C-alpha positions as YAML, in Angstrom:
chain: A
units: angstrom
residues:
- id: 1
  name: UNK
  ca: [-9.34, -31.15, 37.57]
- id: 2
  name: UNK
  ca: [-5.82, -31.72, 36.18]
- id: 3
  name: UNK
  ca: [-4.17, -28.67, 34.52]
- id: 4
  name: UNK
  ca: [-3.47, -28.93, 30.79]
- id: 5
  name: UNK
  ca: [0.16, -29.23, 29.75]
- id: 6
  name: UNK
  ca: [0.96, -27.30, 26.62]
- id: 7
  name: UNK
  ca: [4.04, -28.33, 24.56]
- id: 8
  name: UNK
  ca: [5.32, -27.73, 21.05]
- id: 9
  name: UNK
  ca: [3.43, -29.31, 18.24]
- id: 10
  name: UNK
  ca: [5.36, -31.09, 15.51]
- id: 11
  name: UNK
  ca: [4.61, -28.27, 13.07]
- id: 12
  name: UNK
  ca: [5.89, -25.62, 15.49]
- id: 13
  name: UNK
  ca: [9.07, -27.61, 16.08]
- id: 14
  name: UNK
  ca: [9.69, -27.97, 12.35]
- id: 15
  name: UNK
  ca: [9.13, -24.23, 11.84]
- id: 16
  name: UNK
  ca: [11.69, -23.39, 14.56]
- id: 17
  name: UNK
  ca: [14.23, -25.81, 13.04]
- id: 18
  name: UNK
  ca: [13.64, -24.30, 9.60]
- id: 19
  name: UNK
  ca: [14.17, -20.75, 10.94]
- id: 20
  name: UNK
  ca: [17.42, -21.81, 12.65]
- id: 21
  name: UNK
  ca: [18.61, -23.47, 9.42]
- id: 22
  name: UNK
  ca: [17.86, -20.31, 7.42]
- id: 23
  name: UNK
  ca: [19.74, -18.15, 9.94]
- id: 24
  name: UNK
  ca: [22.75, -20.47, 9.79]
- id: 25
  name: UNK
  ca: [22.64, -20.41, 5.98]
- id: 26
  name: UNK
  ca: [22.63, -16.61, 6.07]
- id: 27
  name: UNK
  ca: [25.28, -16.19, 8.76]
- id: 28
  name: UNK
  ca: [27.80, -18.83, 7.65]
- id: 29
  name: UNK
  ca: [28.80, -17.11, 4.38]
- id: 30
  name: UNK
  ca: [29.04, -13.81, 6.26]
- id: 31
  name: UNK
  ca: [31.36, -15.39, 8.84]
- id: 32
  name: UNK
  ca: [33.46, -16.96, 6.09]
- id: 33
  name: UNK
  ca: [33.61, -13.65, 4.23]
- id: 34
  name: UNK
  ca: [34.70, -11.85, 7.41]
- id: 35
  name: UNK
  ca: [37.44, -14.41, 7.99]
- id: 36
  name: UNK
  ca: [38.68, -14.07, 4.41]
- id: 37
  name: UNK
  ca: [38.64, -10.28, 4.72]
- id: 38
  name: UNK
  ca: [40.86, -10.63, 7.79]
- id: 39
  name: UNK
  ca: [43.19, -13.01, 5.94]
- id: 40
  name: UNK
  ca: [43.38, -10.67, 2.97]
- id: 41
  name: UNK
  ca: [44.19, -7.77, 5.29]
- id: 42
  name: UNK
  ca: [46.98, -9.82, 6.90]
- id: 43
  name: UNK
  ca: [48.31, -10.65, 3.45]
- id: 44
  name: UNK
  ca: [48.27, -6.96, 2.55]
- id: 45
  name: UNK
  ca: [50.10, -6.12, 5.77]
- id: 46
  name: UNK
  ca: [52.77, -8.74, 5.00]
- id: 47
  name: UNK
  ca: [53.38, -7.05, 1.68]
- id: 48
  name: UNK
  ca: [53.52, -3.59, 3.26]
- id: 49
  name: UNK
  ca: [56.26, -4.85, 5.56]
- id: 50
  name: UNK
  ca: [58.16, -6.11, 2.51]
- id: 51
  name: UNK
  ca: [57.77, -2.66, 0.95]
- id: 52
  name: UNK
  ca: [59.18, -0.99, 4.05]
- id: 53
  name: UNK
  ca: [62.07, -3.45, 4.07]
- id: 54
  name: UNK
  ca: [62.86, -2.68, 0.43]
- id: 55
  name: UNK
  ca: [63.05, 1.04, 1.16]
- id: 56
  name: UNK
  ca: [65.18, 0.47, 4.26]
- id: 57
  name: UNK
  ca: [67.55, -1.59, 2.11]
- id: 58
  name: UNK
  ca: [67.58, 1.26, -0.44]
- id: 59
  name: UNK
  ca: [68.43, 3.75, 2.29]
- id: 60
  name: UNK
  ca: [71.40, 1.60, 3.30]
- id: 61
  name: UNK
  ca: [72.78, 0.63, -0.14]
- id: 62
  name: UNK
  ca: [71.32, 3.28, -2.48]
- id: 63
  name: UNK
  ca: [69.56, 0.61, -4.54]
- id: 64
  name: UNK
  ca: [66.83, -1.98, -4.23]
- id: 65
  name: UNK
  ca: [68.06, -5.50, -3.33]
- id: 66
  name: UNK
  ca: [69.19, -7.74, -6.20]
- id: 67
  name: UNK
  ca: [67.23, -10.88, -7.06]
- id: 68
  name: UNK
  ca: [70.40, -12.97, -7.34]
- id: 69
  name: UNK
  ca: [73.37, -13.17, -9.69]
- id: 70
  name: UNK
  ca: [73.89, -13.80, -13.44]
- id: 71
  name: UNK
  ca: [77.45, -13.82, -14.78]
- id: 72
  name: UNK
  ca: [78.69, -12.35, -18.07]
- id: 73
  name: UNK
  ca: [77.97, -15.62, -19.89]
- id: 74
  name: UNK
  ca: [74.40, -15.72, -18.57]
- id: 75
  name: UNK
  ca: [75.09, -18.48, -16.06]
- id: 76
  name: UNK
  ca: [72.86, -18.44, -12.98]
- id: 77
  name: UNK
  ca: [72.82, -22.12, -12.06]
- id: 78
  name: UNK
  ca: [74.54, -21.90, -8.69]
- id: 79
  name: UNK
  ca: [77.32, -24.13, -10.01]
- id: 80
  name: UNK
  ca: [79.93, -22.39, -7.88]
- id: 81
  name: UNK
  ca: [80.99, -20.00, -10.64]
- id: 82
  name: UNK
  ca: [78.26, -17.48, -9.83]
- id: 83
  name: UNK
  ca: [78.63, -15.61, -6.52]
- id: 84
  name: UNK
  ca: [75.81, -14.22, -4.41]
- id: 85
  name: UNK
  ca: [72.95, -16.34, -5.81]
- id: 86
  name: UNK
  ca: [70.83, -15.65, -2.71]
- id: 87
  name: UNK
  ca: [67.26, -14.56, -3.37]
- id: 88
  name: UNK
  ca: [65.86, -11.11, -2.64]
- id: 89
  name: UNK
  ca: [63.88, -12.73, 0.20]
- id: 90
  name: UNK
  ca: [67.11, -13.55, 2.00]
- id: 91
  name: UNK
  ca: [68.51, -10.05, 1.56]
- id: 92
  name: UNK
  ca: [65.36, -8.56, 3.09]
- id: 93
  name: UNK
  ca: [65.34, -10.74, 6.22]
- id: 94
  name: UNK
  ca: [67.73, -8.28, 7.86]
- id: 95
  name: UNK
  ca: [64.93, -5.66, 7.68]
- id: 96
  name: UNK
  ca: [62.02, -7.95, 8.55]
- id: 97
  name: UNK
  ca: [62.95, -8.76, 12.16]
- id: 98
  name: UNK
  ca: [64.71, -11.92, 10.97]
- id: 99
  name: UNK
  ca: [68.30, -10.88, 11.67]
- id: 100
  name: UNK
  ca: [69.18, -14.31, 13.08]
- id: 101
  name: UNK
  ca: [68.25, -15.92, 9.76]
- id: 102
  name: UNK
  ca: [70.23, -13.31, 7.84]
- id: 103
  name: UNK
  ca: [73.33, -13.81, 10.01]
- id: 104
  name: UNK
  ca: [73.14, -17.60, 9.74]
- id: 105
  name: UNK
  ca: [73.29, -17.61, 5.92]
- id: 106
  name: UNK
  ca: [76.63, -17.71, 4.08]
- id: 107
  name: UNK
  ca: [76.08, -15.52, 1.00]
- id: 108
  name: UNK
  ca: [79.42, -16.48, -0.55]
- id: 109
  name: UNK
  ca: [78.66, -20.15, -1.11]
- id: 110
  name: UNK
  ca: [75.02, -20.04, -2.20]
- id: 111
  name: UNK
  ca: [72.30, -22.66, -1.89]
- id: 112
  name: UNK
  ca: [72.75, -25.34, -4.51]
- id: 113
  name: UNK
  ca: [75.80, -27.03, -6.00]
- id: 114
  name: UNK
  ca: [75.29, -29.50, -8.87]
- id: 115
  name: UNK
  ca: [71.62, -29.92, -7.99]
- id: 116
  name: UNK
  ca: [72.06, -30.57, -4.25]
- id: 117
  name: UNK
  ca: [71.71, -28.23, -1.28]
- id: 118
  name: UNK
  ca: [74.89, -26.75, 0.21]
- id: 119
  name: UNK
  ca: [75.35, -28.19, 3.74]
- id: 120
  name: UNK
  ca: [76.31, -24.90, 5.40]
- id: 121
  name: UNK
  ca: [73.03, -23.23, 4.39]
- id: 122
  name: UNK
  ca: [70.51, -26.03, 4.81]
- id: 123
  name: UNK
  ca: [69.30, -24.74, 8.19]
- id: 124
  name: UNK
  ca: [68.35, -21.38, 6.69]
- id: 125
  name: UNK
  ca: [66.89, -23.01, 3.59]
- id: 126
  name: UNK
  ca: [64.52, -25.04, 5.77]
- id: 127
  name: UNK
  ca: [63.47, -22.06, 7.92]
- id: 128
  name: UNK
  ca: [59.96, -20.82, 7.21]
- id: 129
  name: UNK
  ca: [59.41, -17.04, 7.34]
- id: 130
  name: UNK
  ca: [55.80, -16.29, 8.42]
- id: 131
  name: UNK
  ca: [55.80, -12.86, 6.76]
- id: 132
  name: UNK
  ca: [56.36, -14.51, 3.37]
- id: 133
  name: UNK
  ca: [53.20, -16.63, 3.60]
- id: 134
  name: UNK
  ca: [49.67, -15.58, 2.65]
- id: 135
  name: UNK
  ca: [47.12, -16.90, 5.20]
- id: 136
  name: UNK
  ca: [44.51, -17.35, 2.44]
- id: 137
  name: UNK
  ca: [46.61, -20.08, 0.78]
- id: 138
  name: UNK
  ca: [45.90, -23.22, 2.84]
- id: 139
  name: UNK
  ca: [48.27, -25.37, 0.78]
- id: 140
  name: UNK
  ca: [51.43, -26.12, 2.81]
- id: 141
  name: UNK
  ca: [53.34, -26.57, -0.44]
- id: 142
  name: UNK
  ca: [56.13, -29.08, -0.89]
- id: 143
  name: UNK
  ca: [56.35, -31.90, 1.63]
- id: 144
  name: UNK
  ca: [59.77, -32.99, 0.39]
- id: 145
  name: UNK
  ca: [63.16, -32.58, 2.03]
- id: 146
  name: UNK
  ca: [65.97, -30.54, 0.50]
- id: 147
  name: UNK
  ca: [67.73, -32.05, -2.50]
- id: 148
  name: UNK
  ca: [70.81, -34.08, -1.65]
- id: 149
  name: UNK
  ca: [69.42, -36.36, 1.04]
- id: 150
  name: UNK
  ca: [69.05, -33.82, 3.85]
- id: 151
  name: UNK
  ca: [66.49, -34.52, 6.54]
- id: 152
  name: UNK
  ca: [65.12, -30.98, 6.64]
- id: 153
  name: UNK
  ca: [62.05, -29.74, 4.75]
- id: 154
  name: UNK
  ca: [61.74, -27.52, 1.72]
- id: 155
  name: UNK
  ca: [60.07, -24.24, 2.75]
- id: 156
  name: UNK
  ca: [57.88, -21.91, 0.73]
- id: 157
  name: UNK
  ca: [56.95, -18.31, -0.11]
- id: 158
  name: UNK
  ca: [53.77, -16.71, -1.45]
- id: 159
  name: UNK
  ca: [55.39, -13.41, -2.49]
- id: 160
  name: UNK
  ca: [57.79, -12.69, -5.35]
- id: 161
  name: UNK
  ca: [59.63, -9.70, -6.81]
- id: 162
  name: UNK
  ca: [58.48, -8.18, -10.11]
- id: 163
  name: UNK
  ca: [60.68, -9.26, -13.04]
- id: 164
  name: UNK
  ca: [58.81, -7.10, -15.57]
- id: 165
  name: UNK
  ca: [57.42, -8.22, -18.91]
- id: 166
  name: UNK
  ca: [59.03, -10.60, -21.41]
- id: 167
  name: UNK
  ca: [62.46, -9.06, -21.92]
- id: 168
  name: UNK
  ca: [62.74, -10.63, -25.40]
- id: 169
  name: UNK
  ca: [60.19, -8.10, -26.63]
- id: 170
  name: UNK
  ca: [62.44, -5.26, -25.40]
- id: 171
  name: UNK
  ca: [65.96, -5.93, -26.61]
- id: 172
  name: UNK
  ca: [66.64, -8.81, -24.23]
- id: 173
  name: UNK
  ca: [67.02, -6.58, -21.14]
- id: 174
  name: UNK
  ca: [65.04, -7.03, -17.96]
- id: 175
  name: UNK
  ca: [62.66, -4.15, -17.26]
- id: 176
  name: UNK
  ca: [61.02, -4.74, -13.88]
- id: 177
  name: UNK
  ca: [62.11, -4.19, -10.30]
- id: 178
  name: UNK
  ca: [64.33, -7.30, -10.21]
- id: 179
  name: UNK
  ca: [67.99, -7.02, -11.14]
- id: 180
  name: UNK
  ca: [70.94, -9.37, -10.79]
- id: 181
  name: UNK
  ca: [74.55, -9.06, -9.65]
- id: 182
  name: UNK
  ca: [77.27, -10.29, -11.99]
- id: 183
  name: UNK
  ca: [77.53, -7.43, -14.52]
- id: 184
  name: UNK
  ca: [75.57, -9.25, -17.23]
- id: 185
  name: UNK
  ca: [74.37, -6.48, -19.59]
- id: 186
  name: UNK
  ca: [70.84, -7.90, -19.84]
- id: 187
  name: UNK
  ca: [70.34, -8.48, -16.12]
- id: 188
  name: UNK
  ca: [72.82, -6.25, -14.33]
- id: 189
  name: UNK
  ca: [71.28, -2.78, -14.52]
- id: 190
  name: UNK
  ca: [71.13, -1.68, -10.87]
- id: 191
  name: UNK
  ca: [67.60, -0.57, -9.93]
- id: 192
  name: UNK
  ca: [67.40, 2.58, -7.82]
- id: 193
  name: UNK
  ca: [64.52, 4.97, -7.24]
- id: 194
  name: UNK
  ca: [66.11, 7.22, -9.86]
- id: 195
  name: UNK
  ca: [65.90, 4.30, -12.34]
- id: 196
  name: UNK
  ca: [62.11, 4.13, -11.98]
- id: 197
  name: UNK
  ca: [61.19, 6.92, -14.40]
- id: 198
  name: UNK
  ca: [57.65, 5.59, -14.81]
- id: 199
  name: UNK
  ca: [57.03, 6.49, -11.16]
- id: 200
  name: UNK
  ca: [57.09, 4.34, -8.05]
- id: 201
  name: UNK
  ca: [53.28, 4.38, -7.77]
- id: 202
  name: UNK
  ca: [53.02, 2.99, -11.32]
- id: 203
  name: UNK
  ca: [55.63, 0.25, -10.94]
- id: 204
  name: UNK
  ca: [55.10, -3.10, -9.24]
- id: 205
  name: UNK
  ca: [57.53, -4.26, -6.57]
- id: 206
  name: UNK
  ca: [56.15, -7.58, -5.28]
- id: 207
  name: UNK
  ca: [53.15, -9.75, -6.11]
- id: 208
  name: UNK
  ca: [51.64, -12.88, -4.62]
- id: 209
  name: UNK
  ca: [51.20, -16.33, -6.11]
- id: 210
  name: UNK
  ca: [49.51, -19.60, -5.16]
- id: 211
  name: UNK
  ca: [52.03, -22.19, -3.99]
- id: 212
  name: UNK
  ca: [52.62, -25.44, -5.86]
- id: 213
  name: UNK
  ca: [51.29, -28.79, -4.66]
- id: 214
  name: UNK
  ca: [54.45, -30.86, -4.33]
- id: 215
  name: UNK
  ca: [54.38, -32.34, -7.84]
- id: 216
  name: UNK
  ca: [50.71, -33.35, -7.90]
- id: 217
  name: UNK
  ca: [50.37, -31.66, -11.33]
- id: 218
  name: UNK
  ca: [46.64, -31.12, -10.84]
- id: 219
  name: UNK
  ca: [45.37, -28.33, -13.14]
- id: 220
  name: UNK
  ca: [44.90, -25.00, -11.44]
- id: 221
  name: UNK
  ca: [46.67, -21.89, -10.19]
- id: 222
  name: UNK
  ca: [49.30, -24.06, -8.51]
- id: 223
  name: UNK
  ca: [50.56, -25.53, -11.79]
- id: 224
  name: UNK
  ca: [53.22, -24.19, -14.20]
- id: 225
  name: UNK
  ca: [52.51, -25.22, -17.81]
- id: 226
  name: UNK
  ca: [55.10, -25.89, -20.51]
- id: 227
  name: UNK
  ca: [55.61, -23.58, -23.51]
- id: 228
  name: UNK
  ca: [58.00, -23.98, -26.43]
- id: 229
  name: UNK
  ca: [59.89, -20.69, -26.17]
- id: 230
  name: UNK
  ca: [59.85, -17.05, -25.14]
- id: 231
  name: UNK
  ca: [59.95, -15.52, -28.66]
- id: 232
  name: UNK
  ca: [56.27, -15.31, -29.60]
- id: 233
  name: UNK
  ca: [55.91, -11.97, -31.36]
- id: 234
  name: UNK
  ca: [54.80, -9.56, -28.65]
- id: 235
  name: UNK
  ca: [52.87, -9.20, -25.37]
- id: 236
  name: UNK
  ca: [49.47, -10.26, -26.74]
- id: 237
  name: UNK
  ca: [51.01, -13.33, -28.39]
- id: 238
  name: UNK
  ca: [52.86, -14.21, -25.18]
- id: 239
  name: UNK
  ca: [49.58, -14.15, -23.30]
- id: 240
  name: UNK
  ca: [47.78, -16.20, -25.94]
- id: 241
  name: UNK
  ca: [50.51, -18.88, -26.10]
- id: 242
  name: UNK
  ca: [50.52, -19.34, -22.33]
- id: 243
  name: UNK
  ca: [46.73, -19.42, -22.02]
- id: 244
  name: UNK
  ca: [46.51, -22.19, -24.60]
- id: 245
  name: UNK
  ca: [49.21, -24.31, -22.92]
- id: 246
  name: UNK
  ca: [47.98, -27.70, -21.70]
- id: 247
  name: UNK
  ca: [51.05, -29.72, -20.72]
- id: 248
  name: UNK
  ca: [52.22, -29.61, -17.07]
- id: 249
  name: UNK
  ca: [55.83, -28.53, -16.59]
- id: 250
  name: UNK
  ca: [56.20, -28.53, -12.80]
- id: 251
  name: UNK
  ca: [54.13, -28.06, -9.68]
- id: 252
  name: UNK
  ca: [56.57, -26.72, -7.09]
- id: 253
  name: UNK
  ca: [55.90, -22.99, -7.28]
- id: 254
  name: UNK
  ca: [57.21, -21.03, -4.28]
- id: 255
  name: UNK
  ca: [59.58, -23.72, -2.99]
- id: 256
  name: UNK
  ca: [63.25, -23.11, -2.12]
- id: 257
  name: UNK
  ca: [62.60, -19.53, -0.99]
- id: 258
  name: UNK
  ca: [66.33, -18.83, -0.72]
- id: 259
  name: UNK
  ca: [66.97, -19.53, -4.43]
- id: 260
  name: UNK
  ca: [66.92, -16.91, -7.19]
- id: 261
  name: UNK
  ca: [65.07, -19.15, -9.71]
- id: 262
  name: UNK
  ca: [61.88, -17.79, -11.23]
- id: 263
  name: UNK
  ca: [58.83, -19.41, -9.72]
- id: 264
  name: UNK
  ca: [60.77, -20.33, -6.58]
- id: 265
  name: UNK
  ca: [62.58, -17.64, -4.59]
- id: 266
  name: UNK
  ca: [63.00, -15.52, -7.72]
- id: 267
  name: UNK
  ca: [60.68, -13.22, -9.67]
- id: 268
  name: UNK
  ca: [57.19, -13.38, -11.13]
- id: 269
  name: UNK
  ca: [56.41, -11.62, -14.43]
- id: 270
  name: UNK
  ca: [53.76, -9.25, -15.79]
- id: 271
  name: UNK
  ca: [53.06, -11.27, -18.94]
- id: 272
  name: UNK
  ca: [49.85, -12.85, -17.61]
- id: 273
  name: UNK
  ca: [47.16, -10.94, -15.72]
- id: 274
  name: UNK
  ca: [46.31, -12.23, -12.20]
- id: 275
  name: UNK
  ca: [44.91, -15.76, -11.91]
- id: 276
  name: UNK
  ca: [45.71, -16.81, -15.47]
- id: 277
  name: UNK
  ca: [47.91, -19.76, -16.45]
- id: 278
  name: UNK
  ca: [51.53, -19.75, -15.29]
- id: 279
  name: UNK
  ca: [54.03, -20.93, -17.93]
- id: 280
  name: UNK
  ca: [57.74, -21.50, -18.44]
- id: 281
  name: UNK
  ca: [60.20, -23.21, -20.76]
- id: 282
  name: UNK
  ca: [61.80, -26.37, -19.41]
- id: 283
  name: UNK
  ca: [65.12, -25.39, -17.86]
- id: 284
  name: UNK
  ca: [67.50, -26.41, -15.10]
- id: 285
  name: UNK
  ca: [68.06, -24.53, -11.84]
- id: 286
  name: UNK
  ca: [68.74, -20.85, -12.37]
- id: 287
  name: UNK
  ca: [66.20, -20.09, -15.10]
- id: 288
  name: UNK
  ca: [65.77, -16.30, -15.12]
- id: 289
  name: UNK
  ca: [62.74, -16.03, -17.44]
- id: 290
  name: UNK
  ca: [59.16, -17.23, -17.13]
- id: 291
  name: UNK
  ca: [55.53, -16.33, -17.72]
- id: 292
  name: UNK
  ca: [54.71, -17.14, -14.10]
- id: 293
  name: UNK
  ca: [52.43, -14.36, -12.91]
- id: 294
  name: UNK
  ca: [50.39, -13.37, -9.89]
- id: 295
  name: UNK
  ca: [47.67, -15.57, -8.42]
- id: 296
  name: UNK
  ca: [45.84, -15.92, -5.13]
- id: 297
  name: UNK
  ca: [42.92, -17.52, -3.31]
- id: 298
  name: UNK
  ca: [41.43, -14.09, -2.59]
- id: 299
  name: UNK
  ca: [38.16, -13.74, -4.41]
- id: 300
  name: UNK
  ca: [38.46, -11.92, -7.73]
- id: 301
  name: UNK
  ca: [42.13, -10.92, -7.82]
- id: 302
  name: UNK
  ca: [45.41, -10.65, -5.92]
- id: 303
  name: UNK
  ca: [47.42, -8.19, -3.82]
- id: 304
  name: UNK
  ca: [50.12, -6.10, -5.48]
- id: 305
  name: UNK
  ca: [52.86, -4.15, -3.70]
- id: 306
  name: UNK
  ca: [53.92, -1.02, -5.57]
- id: 307
  name: UNK
  ca: [57.35, 0.57, -5.31]
- id: 308
  name: UNK
  ca: [55.97, 3.51, -3.37]
- id: 309
  name: UNK
  ca: [55.17, 1.03, -0.56]
- id: 310
  name: UNK
  ca: [51.40, 0.93, -1.08]
- id: 311
  name: UNK
  ca: [49.44, -2.28, -1.59]
- id: 312
  name: UNK
  ca: [46.62, -2.47, -4.13]
- id: 313
  name: UNK
  ca: [44.16, -5.31, -4.73]
- id: 314
  name: UNK
  ca: [44.13, -5.93, -8.49]
- id: 315
  name: UNK
  ca: [41.19, -7.66, -10.15]
- id: 316
  name: UNK
  ca: [41.70, -10.67, -12.39]
- id: 317
  name: UNK
  ca: [40.06, -8.78, -15.26]
- id: 318
  name: UNK
  ca: [42.60, -5.94, -15.37]
- id: 319
  name: UNK
  ca: [43.45, -4.77, -18.89]
- id: 320
  name: UNK
  ca: [46.48, -6.63, -20.28]
- id: 321
  name: UNK
  ca: [48.22, -3.49, -21.59]
- id: 322
  name: UNK
  ca: [47.75, -1.79, -18.21]
- id: 323
  name: UNK
  ca: [49.13, -4.84, -16.46]
- id: 324
  name: UNK
  ca: [52.15, -4.98, -18.77]
- id: 325
  name: UNK
  ca: [52.81, -1.29, -18.07]
- id: 326
  name: UNK
  ca: [52.59, -1.84, -14.31]
- id: 327
  name: UNK
  ca: [55.39, -4.37, -14.61]
- id: 328
  name: UNK
  ca: [57.95, -2.05, -16.23]
- id: 329
  name: UNK
  ca: [59.98, 0.66, -14.55]
- id: 330
  name: UNK
  ca: [61.12, 2.93, -17.39]
- id: 331
  name: UNK
  ca: [59.18, 2.45, -20.64]
- id: 332
  name: UNK
  ca: [57.21, 5.72, -20.32]
- id: 333
  name: UNK
  ca: [53.75, 4.13, -20.16]
- id: 334
  name: UNK
  ca: [51.01, 6.17, -18.50]
- id: 335
  name: UNK
  ca: [48.56, 4.38, -16.20]
- id: 336
  name: UNK
  ca: [45.39, 6.23, -15.26]
- id: 337
  name: UNK
  ca: [44.38, 6.32, -11.60]
- id: 338
  name: UNK
  ca: [41.30, 4.14, -12.20]
- id: 339
  name: UNK
  ca: [42.99, 1.58, -14.47]
- id: 340
  name: UNK
  ca: [43.76, -0.95, -11.71]
...
């Protein structure tokens, strides 16, 4: 008598396949979430290193590094009349294990002259600094070469210094962590720890933003929208005007990391809460104002470096008044411990 061979029935096979599919459906989001948690932690660590570098710079020069240079007349275009237009990112490379990059850059001649890159600094301008890139932002950014016909690529940053809130609501003077060389009365107030009377734990130092998409102008966190002007009647009106903006202005956020321009190597501002529209007025190179704020691909918010060196994840729904206060260094606002 031949022994019976027992195999899987079709129903049993389908049940096993269904169980495997359910397990994959359960595990895949968990794996993705774990990977994003690791990326967010790396992003936070990048910002902590920036915070340490800022304090090392302060120990050396008794001030935080300048964001660039604005002359007495307000000129910041890199036309050759304004010295030391290098971004804060460049000044920090000396403290971020990038001494070779720092030594290779000529601070006296700047980056851009009449809209084209300066030949002597194109190598540094095309050097990508890993510690300035958030691993959660998969967009490589601009694919173009430097302006002026150079065969080297534009490079990007995901982190920017805090420029404060709209200075036009506060007598025209900047009020964040960023300050500029050049003795301009509205931009030239040197920022030291002693200048931060609101407290270093209640003042933003650096924030992150989503990089632009090389001029694609697709709506989203990458895009900077056009607004008519910066005089809108106060912080709430500033926010409302930017949120209602619909016309694309430019889509190159984060490019030219060595430049001092807002939205490029220069500052972000605390006008908009995280992951809202970014806005600016049409202007040439050297624009020092914007409503370009923080943004990220982290779920629900973005990382913020405070001047005490700590990094805090801030939700997109943070209160606007609290967010405005976090952007200023000496306006006597009080932020409760659970406000962020």
